[in-house]
TIRO-2110 file (N, C-alpha, C; in Angstrom, 1 decimal):
// TIRO-2110
-14.4, -12.5, 1.6, N, 1, A
-13.2, -11.8, 2.1, CA, 1, A
-13.4, -11.6, 3.6, C, 1, A
-12.3, -11.8, 4.3, N, 2, A
-12.4, -11.6, 5.8, CA, 2, A
-12.0, -10.2, 6.0, C, 2, A
-12.9, -9.5, 6.7, N, 3, A
-12.8, -8.0, 6.9, CA, 3, A
-12.4, -7.7, 8.3, C, 3, A
-11.3, -6.9, 8.5, N, 4, A
-10.9, -6.4, 9.8, CA, 4, A
-10.9, -4.9, 9.7, C, 4, A
-11.8, -4.3, 10.5, N, 5, A
-11.9, -2.8, 10.4, CA, 5, A
-11.4, -2.2, 11.7, C, 5, A
-10.6, -1.2, 11.5, N, 6, A
-10.1, -0.4, 12.7, CA, 6, A
-10.4, 1.1, 12.4, C, 6, A
-10.8, 1.8, 13.5, N, 7, A
-11.2, 3.2, 13.3, CA, 7, A
-10.2, 4.0, 14.2, C, 7, A
-9.8, 5.1, 13.7, N, 8, A
-9.0, 6.1, 14.5, CA, 8, A
-9.6, 7.5, 14.3, C, 8, A
-10.0, 8.0, 15.4, N, 9, A
-10.6, 9.4, 15.4, CA, 9, A
-11.8, 9.4, 14.5, C, 9, A
-12.5, 8.3, 14.3, N, 10, A
-13.6, 8.3, 13.3, CA, 10, A
-14.7, 7.5, 13.9, C, 10, A
-16.0, 7.9, 13.8, N, 11, A
-17.1, 7.2, 14.3, CA, 11, A
-17.9, 6.7, 13.1, C, 11, A
-18.1, 5.4, 13.0, N, 12, A
-18.8, 4.8, 11.9, CA, 12, A
-20.3, 5.0, 12.1, C, 12, A
-20.9, 5.6, 11.0, N, 13, A
-22.3, 5.9, 11.1, CA, 13, A
-23.0, 5.2, 9.9, C, 13, A
-24.3, 5.0, 10.1, N, 14, A
-25.1, 4.4, 9.0, CA, 14, A
-24.7, 3.0, 8.6, C, 14, A
-24.8, 2.7, 7.3, N, 15, A
-24.5, 1.4, 6.8, CA, 15, A
-23.2, 1.3, 6.1, C, 15, A
-22.2, 2.1, 6.6, N, 16, A
-20.9, 2.2, 5.9, CA, 16, A
-20.3, 0.8, 5.9, C, 16, A
-20.3, 0.1, 7.0, N, 17, A
-19.6, -1.2, 7.1, CA, 17, A
-20.2, -2.2, 6.1, C, 17, A
-21.6, -2.2, 6.0, N, 18, A
-22.2, -3.2, 5.1, CA, 18, A
-21.9, -2.8, 3.6, C, 18, A
-21.9, -1.5, 3.3, N, 19, A
-21.6, -1.1, 2.0, CA, 19, A
-20.2, -1.5, 1.6, C, 19, A
-19.2, -1.2, 2.5, N, 20, A
-17.8, -1.6, 2.3, CA, 20, A
-17.7, -3.1, 2.1, C, 20, A
-18.3, -3.8, 3.0, N, 21, A
-18.2, -5.3, 2.9, CA, 21, A
-18.8, -5.8, 1.6, C, 21, A
-19.9, -5.3, 1.2, N, 22, A
-20.6, -5.7, -0.1, CA, 22, A
-19.7, -5.4, -1.3, C, 22, A
-19.1, -4.2, -1.3, N, 23, A
-18.3, -3.8, -2.5, CA, 23, A
-17.0, -4.6, -2.5, C, 23, A
-16.4, -4.9, -1.3, N, 24, A
-15.2, -5.6, -1.3, CA, 24, A
-15.4, -7.1, -1.7, C, 24, A
-16.6, -7.6, -1.4, N, 25, A
-16.9, -9.0, -1.7, CA, 25, A
-16.7, -9.3, -3.2, C, 25, A
-17.0, -8.2, -4.0, N, 26, A
-16.9, -8.3, -5.5, CA, 26, A
-15.5, -8.6, -6.0, C, 26, A
-14.5, -8.3, -5.1, N, 27, A
-13.1, -8.5, -5.5, CA, 27, A
-12.6, -10.0, -5.2, C, 27, A
-13.5, -10.7, -4.5, N, 28, A
-13.1, -12.1, -4.2, CA, 28, A
-12.8, -13.0, -5.4, C, 28, A
-13.4, -12.6, -6.5, N, 29, A
-13.3, -13.4, -7.7, CA, 29, A
-11.8, -13.5, -8.2, C, 29, A
-11.0, -12.5, -7.8, N, 30, A
-9.6, -12.5, -8.2, CA, 30, A
-8.7, -13.5, -7.4, C, 30, A
-9.3, -14.0, -6.3, N, 31, A
-8.5, -14.8, -5.4, CA, 31, A
-9.0, -16.3, -5.3, C, 31, A
-8.1, -17.3, -5.3, N, 32, A
-8.5, -18.6, -5.1, CA, 32, A
-8.8, -19.0, -3.7, C, 32, A
-8.2, -18.3, -2.8, N, 33, A
-8.4, -18.5, -1.3, CA, 33, A
-8.9, -17.1, -0.8, C, 33, A
-9.5, -17.2, 0.4, N, 34, A
-10.1, -16.0, 1.0, CA, 34, A
-9.0, -15.1, 1.5, C, 34, A
-8.9, -13.9, 0.9, N, 35, A
-7.9, -12.9, 1.4, CA, 35, A
-8.4, -12.2, 2.7, C, 35, A
-7.5, -11.6, 3.4, N, 36, A
-7.8, -10.8, 4.6, CA, 36, A
-7.7, -9.4, 4.2, C, 36, A
-8.7, -8.6, 4.5, N, 37, A
-8.7, -7.2, 4.2, CA, 37, A
-8.7, -6.4, 5.5, C, 37, A
-7.7, -5.6, 5.7, N, 38, A
-7.6, -4.7, 6.9, CA, 38, A
-7.9, -3.3, 6.4, C, 38, A
-9.0, -2.8, 7.0, N, 39, A
-9.5, -1.5, 6.6, CA, 39, A
-9.3, -0.5, 7.8, C, 39, A
-8.6, 0.6, 7.6, N, 40, A
-8.4, 1.6, 8.6, CA, 40, A
-9.2, 2.9, 8.2, C, 40, A
-10.2, 3.3, 9.0, N, 41, A
-11.0, 4.4, 8.8, CA, 41, A
-10.5, 5.5, 9.8, C, 41, A
-10.1, 6.7, 9.3, N, 42, A
-9.6, 7.7, 10.2, CA, 42, A
-10.1, 9.1, 9.7, C, 42, A
-10.1, 10.0, 10.6, N, 43, A
-10.5, 11.4, 10.3, CA, 43, A
-9.4, 12.3, 10.9, C, 43, A
-9.2, 13.4, 10.1, N, 44, A
-8.3, 14.5, 10.6, CA, 44, A
-8.9, 15.8, 10.1, C, 44, A
-9.5, 16.5, 11.0, N, 45, A
-10.2, 17.7, 10.7, CA, 45, A
-11.4, 17.3, 9.9, C, 45, A
-11.6, 17.9, 8.7, N, 46, A
-12.8, 17.6, 7.9, CA, 46, A
-12.5, 16.6, 6.8, C, 46, A
-11.3, 16.0, 6.8, N, 47, A
-10.9, 15.0, 5.8, CA, 47, A
-11.0, 13.6, 6.4, C, 47, A
-11.4, 12.7, 5.6, N, 48, A
-11.5, 11.3, 6.0, CA, 48, A
-10.5, 10.5, 5.2, C, 48, A
-9.9, 9.5, 5.9, N, 49, A
-8.9, 8.7, 5.2, CA, 49, A
-9.3, 7.2, 5.3, C, 49, A
-9.2, 6.5, 4.2, N, 50, A
-9.6, 5.1, 4.1, CA, 50, A
-8.3, 4.4, 3.6, C, 50, A
-7.9, 3.5, 4.4, N, 51, A
-6.7, 2.7, 4.0, CA, 51, A
-7.2, 1.2, 3.9, C, 51, A
-6.8, 0.5, 2.8, N, 52, A
-7.1, -0.9, 2.6, CA, 52, A
-5.9, -1.7, 2.3, C, 52, A
-5.6, -2.7, 3.1, N, 53, A
-4.5, -3.6, 2.9, CA, 53, A
-5.1, -5.0, 2.7, C, 53, A
-4.8, -5.7, 1.6, N, 54, A
-5.2, -7.0, 1.3, CA, 54, A
-4.0, -7.9, 1.6, C, 54, A
-4.2, -8.9, 2.4, N, 55, A
-3.1, -9.9, 2.7, CA, 55, A
-3.5, -11.2, 2.0, C, 55, A
-2.7, -11.7, 1.0, N, 56, A
-3.0, -12.9, 0.3, CA, 56, A
-1.7, -13.6, 0.0, C, 56, A
-1.7, -14.9, 0.4, N, 57, A
-0.5, -15.7, 0.1, CA, 57, A
0.8, -15.0, 0.5, C, 57, A
0.8, -14.4, 1.6, N, 58, A
2.0, -13.7, 2.1, CA, 58, A
2.4, -12.4, 1.4, C, 58, A
1.5, -12.0, 0.5, N, 59, A
1.8, -10.7, -0.2, CA, 59, A
0.8, -9.7, 0.3, C, 59, A
1.2, -8.4, 0.3, N, 60, A
0.3, -7.3, 0.7, CA, 60, A
0.0, -6.4, -0.5, C, 60, A
-1.3, -6.1, -0.7, N, 61, A
-1.7, -5.1, -1.7, CA, 61, A
-2.4, -4.0, -1.0, C, 61, A
-1.9, -2.8, -1.1, N, 62, A
-2.3, -1.7, -0.3, CA, 62, A
-2.7, -0.5, -1.1, C, 62, A
-3.7, 0.3, -0.6, N, 63, A
-4.0, 1.6, -1.2, CA, 63, A
-4.7, 2.4, -0.2, C, 63, A
-4.6, 3.7, -0.3, N, 64, A
-5.3, 4.6, 0.6, CA, 64, A
-5.8, 5.9, -0.2, C, 64, A
-6.8, 6.5, 0.3, N, 65, A
-7.4, 7.7, -0.3, CA, 65, A
-7.8, 8.6, 0.9, C, 65, A
-7.8, 9.9, 0.6, N, 66, A
-8.3, 10.9, 1.5, CA, 66, A
-9.3, 11.7, 0.8, C, 66, A
-10.4, 12.0, 1.4, N, 67, A
-11.5, 12.7, 0.8, CA, 67, A
-12.4, 13.3, 1.8, C, 67, A
-13.5, 13.9, 1.3, N, 68, A
-14.5, 14.5, 2.2, CA, 68, A
-15.4, 13.6, 3.0, C, 68, A
-15.8, 12.4, 2.3, N, 69, A
-16.6, 11.4, 3.0, CA, 69, A
-16.1, 10.1, 2.8, C, 69, A
-16.4, 9.1, 3.7, N, 70, A
-15.9, 7.8, 3.5, CA, 70, A
-16.6, 7.1, 2.3, C, 70, A
-17.9, 7.4, 2.1, N, 71, A
-18.6, 6.8, 0.9, CA, 71, A
-17.9, 7.2, -0.4, C, 71, A
-17.4, 8.5, -0.5, N, 72, A
-16.7, 8.9, -1.7, CA, 72, A
-15.3, 8.2, -1.7, C, 72, A
-14.7, 8.0, -0.6, N, 73, A
-13.4, 7.3, -0.5, CA, 73, A
-13.5, 5.9, -1.0, C, 73, A
-14.6, 5.2, -0.6, N, 74, A
-14.8, 3.8, -1.0, CA, 74, A
-14.8, 3.8, -2.6, C, 74, A
-15.6, 4.7, -3.2, N, 75, A
-15.7, 4.7, -4.6, CA, 75, A
-14.4, 5.0, -5.3, C, 75, A
-13.6, 5.8, -4.7, N, 76, A
-12.3, 6.2, -5.3, CA, 76, A
-11.3, 5.1, -5.1, C, 76, A
-11.3, 4.4, -3.9, N, 77, A
-10.3, 3.4, -3.6, CA, 77, A
-10.5, 2.1, -4.4, C, 77, A
-11.7, 1.7, -4.6, N, 78, A
-11.9, 0.4, -5.2, CA, 78, A
-11.3, 0.3, -6.6, C, 78, A
-11.4, 1.2, -7.5, N, 79, A
-10.6, 1.1, -8.8, CA, 79, A
-9.1, 1.0, -8.6, C, 79, A
-8.6, 1.8, -7.7, N, 80, A
-7.2, 1.8, -7.4, CA, 80, A
-6.7, 0.4, -6.9, C, 80, A
-7.4, -0.2, -6.0, N, 81, A
-7.0, -1.5, -5.4, CA, 81, A
-7.2, -2.6, -6.5, C, 81, A
-8.3, -2.4, -7.3, N, 82, A
-8.5, -3.4, -8.3, CA, 82, A
-7.3, -3.4, -9.4, C, 82, A
-6.9, -2.2, -9.7, N, 83, A
-5.7, -2.1, -10.7, CA, 83, A
-4.5, -2.8, -10.1, C, 83, A
-4.3, -2.6, -8.8, N, 84, A
-3.2, -3.3, -8.1, CA, 84, A
-3.3, -4.8, -8.0, C, 84, A
-4.5, -5.3, -7.8, N, 85, A
-4.8, -6.7, -7.8, CA, 85, A
-4.5, -7.3, -9.2, C, 85, A
-5.0, -6.6, -10.2, N, 86, A
-4.8, -7.1, -11.6, CA, 86, A
-3.3, -7.1, -11.9, C, 86, A
-2.5, -6.1, -11.5, N, 87, A
-1.1, -6.1, -11.8, CA, 87, A
-0.4, -7.3, -11.0, C, 87, A
-0.9, -7.5, -9.8, N, 88, A
-0.3, -8.6, -9.0, CA, 88, A
-0.6, -9.9, -9.6, C, 88, A
-1.9, -10.1, -10.0, N, 89, A
-2.3, -11.4, -10.6, CA, 89, A
-1.5, -11.6, -12.0, C, 89, A
-1.3, -10.6, -12.7, N, 90, A
-0.6, -10.7, -14.0, CA, 90, A
0.8, -11.0, -13.8, C, 90, A
1.4, -10.6, -12.7, N, 91, A
2.8, -10.9, -12.5, CA, 91, A
3.0, -12.3, -11.9, C, 91, A
2.0, -12.8, -11.3, N, 92, A
2.1, -14.2, -10.8, CA, 92, A
2.3, -15.2, -11.9, C, 92, A
3.2, -16.1, -11.6, N, 93, A
3.4, -17.2, -12.6, CA, 93, A
3.0, -18.5, -11.9, C, 93, A
2.1, -19.2, -12.6, N, 94, A
1.7, -20.4, -12.0, CA, 94, A
2.7, -21.5, -12.2, C, 94, A
2.5, -22.7, -11.6, N, 95, A
3.5, -23.7, -11.6, CA, 95, A
3.9, -24.2, -13.0, C, 95, A
3.0, -24.1, -13.9, N, 96, A
3.3, -24.5, -15.3, CA, 96, A
4.1, -23.6, -16.1, C, 96, A
4.4, -22.4, -15.5, N, 97, A
5.2, -21.4, -16.2, CA, 97, A
4.5, -20.4, -17.0, C, 97, A
3.1, -20.5, -17.1, N, 98, A
2.3, -19.6, -17.8, CA, 98, A
1.9, -18.5, -16.9, C, 98, A
1.8, -17.3, -17.4, N, 99, A
1.3, -16.2, -16.6, CA, 99, A
-0.2, -16.3, -16.4, C, 99, A
-0.6, -15.9, -15.2, N, 100, A
-2.0, -15.9, -14.9, CA, 100, A
-2.6, -14.7, -15.6, C, 100, A
-3.7, -14.9, -16.3, N, 101, A
-4.3, -13.9, -17.1, CA, 101, A
-5.7, -13.5, -16.5, C, 101, A
-5.9, -12.2, -16.4, N, 102, A
-7.2, -11.7, -15.9, CA, 102, A
-7.9, -11.1, -17.1, C, 102, A
-9.1, -11.6, -17.4, N, 103, A
-9.9, -11.2, -18.6, CA, 103, A
-10.5, -9.8, -18.3, C, 103, A
-10.3, -8.9, -19.2, N, 104, A
-10.7, -7.5, -19.0, CA, 104, A
-12.2, -7.4, -18.9, C, 104, A
-13.0, -8.3, -19.4, N, 105, A
-14.4, -8.3, -19.3, CA, 105, A
-14.9, -8.6, -17.9, C, 105, A
-14.0, -9.1, -17.1, N, 106, A
-14.3, -9.5, -15.7, CA, 106, A
-14.1, -8.4, -14.7, C, 106, A
-13.5, -7.2, -15.1, N, 107, A
-13.2, -6.2, -14.2, CA, 107, A
-14.5, -5.7, -13.5, C, 107, A
-14.4, -5.4, -12.2, N, 108, A
-15.6, -4.9, -11.5, CA, 108, A
-15.6, -3.4, -11.4, C, 108, A
-14.5, -2.8, -11.1, N, 109, A
-14.5, -1.3, -10.8, CA, 109, A
-13.7, -0.5, -11.8, C, 109, A
-12.8, -1.2, -12.6, N, 110, A
-12.0, -0.5, -13.5, CA, 110, A
-12.5, -0.6, -14.9, C, 110, A
-12.6, 0.5, -15.5, N, 111, A
-13.1, 0.5, -16.9, CA, 111, A
-11.8, 0.8, -17.8, C, 111, A
-11.5, -0.1, -18.7, N, 112, A
-10.4, 0.1, -19.7, CA, 112, A
-9.1, 0.3, -19.0, C, 112, A
-8.6, -0.7, -18.4, N, 113, A
-7.3, -0.6, -17.7, CA, 113, A
-6.2, -0.6, -18.8, C, 113, A
-5.3, 0.4, -18.7, N, 114, A
-4.2, 0.5, -19.6, CA, 114, A
-3.0, -0.3, -19.0, C, 114, A
-2.3, -1.0, -19.9, N, 115, A
-1.2, -1.7, -19.4, CA, 115, A
0.0, -0.7, -19.5, C, 115, A
0.4, -0.3, -18.3, N, 116, A
1.5, 0.7, -18.3, CA, 116, A
2.7, 0.1, -17.7, C, 116, A
3.8, 0.0, -18.4, N, 117, A
5.1, -0.5, -17.9, CA, 117, A
5.9, 0.6, -17.3, C, 117, A
6.2, 0.4, -16.0, N, 118, A
7.0, 1.4, -15.4, CA, 118, A
8.5, 1.2, -15.7, C, 118, A
9.2, 2.2, -16.0, N, 119, A
10.6, 2.2, -16.4, CA, 119, A
11.4, 3.0, -15.4, C, 119, A
12.6, 2.6, -15.2, N, 120, A
13.5, 3.4, -14.4, CA, 120, A
13.9, 4.6, -15.2, C, 120, A
13.6, 5.8, -14.6, N, 121, A
14.0, 7.0, -15.3, CA, 121, A
15.4, 7.4, -15.1, C, 121, A
16.0, 7.1, -14.0, N, 122, A
17.3, 7.5, -13.7, CA, 122, A
17.9, 6.5, -12.7, C, 122, A
19.2, 6.2, -12.9, N, 123, A
19.9, 5.4, -11.9, CA, 123, A
21.0, 6.2, -11.3, C, 123, A
21.1, 6.1, -10.0, N, 124, A
22.1, 6.9, -9.3, CA, 124, A
22.8, 6.0, -8.3, C, 124, A
24.1, 6.1, -8.4, N, 125, A
25.0, 5.4, -7.5, CA, 125, A
25.6, 6.3, -6.5, C, 125, A
25.7, 5.8, -5.3, N, 126, A
26.3, 6.6, -4.2, CA, 126, A
26.9, 5.7, -3.2, C, 126, A
27.9, 6.3, -2.5, N, 127, A
28.5, 5.5, -1.4, CA, 127, A
27.6, 5.8, -0.1, C, 127, A
27.5, 4.7, 0.7, N, 128, A
26.8, 4.9, 2.0, CA, 128, A
27.8, 4.6, 3.1, C, 128, A
27.6, 5.3, 4.2, N, 129, A
28.5, 5.2, 5.4, CA, 129, A
27.8, 4.4, 6.5, C, 129, A
28.7, 3.8, 7.3, N, 130, A
28.2, 3.1, 8.5, CA, 130, A
28.2, 4.1, 9.6, C, 130, A
26.9, 4.5, 10.0, N, 131, A
26.7, 5.5, 11.0, CA, 131, A
25.5, 5.0, 11.9, C, 131, A
25.3, 5.7, 13.0, N, 132, A
24.2, 5.4, 13.8, CA, 132, A
22.9, 6.1, 13.4, C, 132, A
21.8, 5.8, 13.9, N, 133, A
20.5, 6.3, 13.5, CA, 133, A
20.4, 7.8, 13.7, C, 133, A
20.9, 8.3, 14.9, N, 134, A
20.9, 9.7, 15.1, CA, 134, A
21.6, 10.5, 14.1, C, 134, A
22.8, 10.0, 13.7, N, 135, A
23.6, 10.7, 12.6, CA, 135, A
22.8, 10.6, 11.3, C, 135, A
22.1, 9.5, 11.0, N, 136, A
21.3, 9.4, 9.8, CA, 136, A
20.2, 10.4, 9.8, C, 136, A
19.6, 10.6, 10.9, N, 137, A
18.5, 11.6, 11.0, CA, 137, A
19.1, 13.0, 10.8, C, 137, A
20.3, 13.3, 11.3, N, 138, A
20.9, 14.6, 11.1, CA, 138, A
21.2, 14.8, 9.6, C, 138, A
21.7, 13.8, 9.0, N, 139, A
22.0, 13.8, 7.5, CA, 139, A
20.7, 14.1, 6.7, C, 139, A
19.6, 13.4, 7.1, N, 140, A
18.3, 13.6, 6.5, CA, 140, A
17.9, 15.1, 6.6, C, 140, A
18.1, 15.7, 7.8, N, 141, A
17.7, 17.1, 8.0, CA, 141, A
18.6, 18.0, 7.2, C, 141, A
19.9, 17.7, 7.1, N, 142, A
20.8, 18.6, 6.4, CA, 142, A
20.6, 18.6, 4.9, C, 142, A
20.3, 17.4, 4.4, N, 143, A
20.1, 17.3, 2.9, CA, 143, A
18.7, 17.7, 2.4, C, 143, A
17.8, 17.8, 3.4, N, 144, A
16.4, 18.2, 3.0, CA, 144, A
15.8, 17.2, 2.0, C, 144, A
16.0, 15.9, 2.2, N, 145, A
15.4, 14.9, 1.4, CA, 145, A
14.3, 14.3, 2.2, C, 145, A
13.5, 13.4, 1.5, N, 146, A
12.4, 12.7, 2.2, CA, 146, A
12.9, 11.4, 2.8, C, 146, A
14.1, 10.9, 2.4, N, 147, A
14.7, 9.7, 3.0, CA, 147, A
16.2, 9.8, 3.0, C, 147, A
16.8, 8.9, 3.8, N, 148, A
18.3, 8.8, 3.8, CA, 148, A
18.6, 7.3, 4.0, C, 148, A
19.4, 6.8, 3.1, N, 149, A
19.9, 5.4, 3.1, CA, 149, A
21.2, 5.3, 3.8, C, 149, A
21.4, 4.4, 4.7, N, 150, A
22.7, 4.3, 5.5, CA, 150, A
22.9, 2.9, 5.9, C, 150, A
24.1, 2.5, 6.4, N, 151, A
24.4, 1.3, 7.0, CA, 151, A
24.4, 1.6, 8.5, C, 151, A
23.5, 0.9, 9.2, N, 152, A
23.5, 1.1, 10.7, CA, 152, A
24.7, 0.4, 11.3, C, 152, A
25.5, 1.3, 12.0, N, 153, A
26.7, 0.8, 12.6, CA, 153, A
26.5, -0.3, 13.7, C, 153, A
25.3, -0.3, 14.3, N, 154, A
25.1, -1.3, 15.4, CA, 154, A
24.6, -2.6, 14.8, C, 154, A
24.0, -2.6, 13.6, N, 155, A
23.4, -3.8, 13.1, CA, 155, A
24.2, -4.3, 11.8, C, 155, A
25.0, -3.5, 11.2, N, 156, A
25.6, -3.7, 9.9, CA, 156, A
24.6, -4.0, 8.8, C, 156, A
23.4, -3.5, 8.9, N, 157, A
22.4, -3.7, 7.9, CA, 157, A
22.1, -2.3, 7.2, C, 157, A
21.7, -2.4, 5.9, N, 158, A
21.3, -1.2, 5.2, CA, 158, A
19.9, -0.8, 5.8, C, 158, A
19.7, 0.4, 6.2, N, 159, A
18.4, 0.9, 6.7, CA, 159, A
18.1, 2.2, 6.1, C, 159, A
16.9, 2.7, 6.3, N, 160, A
16.4, 4.0, 5.7, CA, 160, A
15.7, 4.7, 6.8, C, 160, A
16.1, 6.0, 7.0, N, 161, A
15.2, 6.9, 7.8, CA, 161, A
14.5, 7.8, 6.8, C, 161, A
13.2, 8.1, 7.1, N, 162, A
12.4, 8.8, 6.2, CA, 162, A
11.5, 9.8, 7.0, C, 162, A
11.0, 10.8, 6.3, N, 163, A
10.1, 11.7, 6.8, CA, 163, A
8.7, 11.3, 6.5, C, 163, A
7.9, 11.0, 7.6, N, 164, A
6.5, 10.6, 7.4, CA, 164, A
5.6, 11.7, 7.1, C, 164, A
4.4, 11.4, 6.6, N, 165, A
3.4, 12.5, 6.2, CA, 165, A
3.0, 13.3, 7.4, C, 165, A
3.1, 12.8, 8.6, N, 166, A
2.8, 13.6, 9.8, CA, 166, A
3.9, 14.4, 10.3, C, 166, A
5.1, 14.4, 9.6, N, 167, A
6.2, 15.2, 10.0, CA, 167, A
7.2, 14.5, 10.8, C, 167, A
6.9, 13.4, 11.4, N, 168, A
7.8, 12.6, 12.2, CA, 168, A
8.7, 11.8, 11.4, C, 168, A
9.7, 11.2, 12.0, N, 169, A
10.7, 10.4, 11.3, CA, 169, A
10.4, 8.9, 11.5, C, 169, A
10.5, 8.2, 10.4, N, 170, A
10.4, 6.7, 10.4, CA, 170, A
11.7, 6.0, 10.1, C, 170, A
11.8, 4.8, 10.5, N, 171, A
13.0, 4.0, 10.3, CA, 171, A
12.6, 2.7, 9.6, C, 171, A
13.1, 2.4, 8.4, N, 172, A
12.9, 1.1, 7.7, CA, 172, A
14.1, 0.2, 8.0, C, 172, A
13.8, -1.0, 8.5, N, 173, A
14.8, -2.0, 8.7, CA, 173, A
14.5, -3.3, 8.0, C, 173, A
14.9, -3.3, 6.7, N, 174, A
14.6, -4.5, 5.9, CA, 174, A
15.4, -5.7, 6.3, C, 174, A
14.8, -6.9, 6.1, N, 175, A
15.5, -8.2, 6.4, CA, 175, A
15.0, -9.2, 5.3, C, 175, A
15.8, -10.2, 5.1, N, 176, A
15.5, -11.2, 4.1, CA, 176, A
14.8, -12.4, 4.8, C, 176, A
13.7, -12.8, 4.3, N, 177, A
12.9, -13.9, 4.9, CA, 177, A
13.5, -15.2, 4.5, C, 177, A
END
């Protein structure tokens, strides 16, 4: 696994990098080609945040955890990312039309993965207006939601403004590849 490590307000001490690298190497068995792992280590006050993004065949598999120590975060994050890799692999369809199967005996960090099908609990239809970004932010504030979907009047695209965890506002601008 190709490892790219970024730190933000965090100083790496001891053998953290070698432990992280060793544990992530165990996930290589799920991939036919070498994936790229981007790891972000950050600290805020007494809490440490570990973010892991795996880039493989144009797809991104991501997970993050916040805890007291990075070593604890590694142990908490690995089962989460392994579950996501397994779901990703099971959804992949090879060229022969058969689903890729991951043998449960081969799991590294997850014990007894339950197959949970996510269902849509509610469907809601609503009209969206063509407005500018500033008006969308005002609507977000007035409605006290975490996000607001709108058509950007300057681009004619559906976009989303949302409230980030740090309290700031983010803008999602999806496009079709």
